[in-house]
C-alpha positions as CSV (number, residue, x, y, z in Angstrom):
1,M,43.9,20.0,-119.2
2,S,41.5,18.0,-121.4
3,K,38.8,19.3,-123.7
4,P,35.5,19.9,-121.9
5,S,32.9,17.2,-122.5
6,N,30.3,19.7,-123.8
7,C,32.3,21.0,-126.7
8,I,30.7,20.7,-130.1
9,T,32.3,20.2,-133.5
10,V,33.1,23.1,-135.8
11,A,30.5,21.7,-138.2
12,E,27.9,21.8,-135.4
13,A,28.8,25.3,-134.5
14,R,28.5,26.4,-138.1
15,Q,25.1,24.8,-138.4
16,L,23.9,26.6,-135.2
17,Q,25.2,29.9,-136.5
18,D,23.5,29.3,-139.9
19,N,20.2,28.5,-138.1
20,W,20.4,31.7,-136.1
21,V,21.1,33.8,-139.2
22,A,18.4,32.1,-141.2
23,T,15.7,32.3,-138.5
24,R,16.5,35.6,-136.6
25,A,19.0,37.8,-138.3
26,V,16.8,38.6,-141.3
27,D,13.9,39.7,-139.0
28,I,16.2,41.8,-136.9
29,E,17.7,43.5,-139.9
30,R,14.2,44.1,-141.3
31,S,13.1,45.6,-138.0
32,M,16.1,47.7,-137.4
33,G,16.7,48.7,-141.0
34,S,20.3,47.6,-140.7
35,V,22.5,44.6,-139.9
36,D,23.0,44.0,-136.2
37,T,26.0,42.7,-134.4
38,R,25.8,39.0,-133.6
39,E,29.3,37.9,-132.5
40,F,31.3,39.1,-129.5
41,L,34.9,38.6,-128.6
42,F,36.4,38.5,-125.1
43,S,40.1,37.8,-124.6
44,V,41.0,34.7,-122.7
45,D,42.6,37.0,-120.1
46,E,39.4,39.0,-119.6
47,L,37.4,35.8,-119.2
48,Q,39.9,34.3,-116.8
49,Q,39.9,37.5,-114.8
50,F,36.1,37.5,-114.6
51,L,36.0,33.9,-113.6
52,D,38.6,34.5,-110.9
53,Y,36.5,37.5,-109.7
54,I,33.5,35.2,-109.4
55,K,35.3,32.4,-107.7
56,T,37.0,34.6,-105.1
57,S,34.0,36.8,-104.5
58,S,31.2,34.3,-104.4
59,I,30.0,33.4,-100.9
60,G,28.5,30.1,-99.9
61,S,28.9,26.4,-100.6
62,Q,27.1,26.4,-104.0
63,K,29.1,26.4,-107.1
64,A,29.0,29.7,-109.0
65,G,27.9,29.9,-112.6
66,V,27.8,32.4,-115.4
67,R,24.6,33.2,-117.3
68,I,24.9,34.9,-120.7
69,Y,22.3,37.5,-121.6
70,F,21.5,39.0,-125.0
71,A,21.1,42.7,-124.6
72,A,21.1,45.9,-126.7
73,Y,22.4,49.4,-126.4
74,D,20.0,52.2,-126.6
75,N,22.0,55.4,-126.6
76,H,23.4,58.1,-128.9
77,T,26.4,56.0,-129.7
78,S,24.9,52.6,-130.5
79,D,21.6,50.7,-130.9
80,K,23.4,47.4,-131.6
81,A,23.2,44.1,-129.8
82,T,25.5,43.1,-127.0
83,V,25.9,40.4,-124.4
84,F,26.8,40.5,-120.8
85,L,27.9,37.7,-118.5
86,A,26.2,37.6,-115.1
87,P,27.5,35.6,-112.1
88,T,25.0,33.1,-110.6
89,N,24.6,31.4,-107.2
90,G,24.5,27.8,-108.5
91,I,24.7,26.0,-111.8
92,T,21.2,24.9,-112.5
93,A,18.6,26.5,-114.9
94,G,16.8,28.0,-111.9
95,S,19.9,29.3,-110.1
96,P,19.5,33.0,-109.1
97,N,21.8,35.7,-110.4
98,N,24.4,36.9,-107.9
99,Y,23.5,40.6,-107.9
100,K,26.4,41.3,-105.4
101,L,28.8,40.9,-108.2
102,E,28.9,43.0,-111.4
103,P,28.4,41.5,-114.9
104,L,31.0,41.5,-117.6
105,N,30.3,43.5,-120.8
106,K,32.3,45.6,-123.3
107,A,33.4,42.9,-125.7
108,V,34.8,43.6,-129.1
109,T,32.1,43.2,-131.7
110,G,32.5,42.4,-135.3
111,F,30.8,44.8,-137.7
112,P,29.7,43.8,-140.1
113,P,29.2,40.5,-138.3
114,T,31.6,37.6,-139.0
115,N,29.9,34.3,-139.8
116,Y,31.3,31.3,-138.0
């Protein structure tokens, strides 16, 4: 299998991460009073299982997509950031979420965060 056409270079990824840290992480830390999580790890097997779940459970002729949401816990265990991956019906910006399928969460998070 060949590399996807929308891959970016390591240098571009580092710059994007640096931009996020410089423009958002400082304000989040100031607001929360502590460093927040900002990187999340899913195993390839978990992602493949989730993609297979979406492919086999989606109904209709439209291609399914995955939308990634920033989120945050608000409970006695954690107030840290998280992400969840939500199935969509379609692959355009306006594609609706597929609420018949459950999102993926529970990634491993680095704390303190690991810079790219």
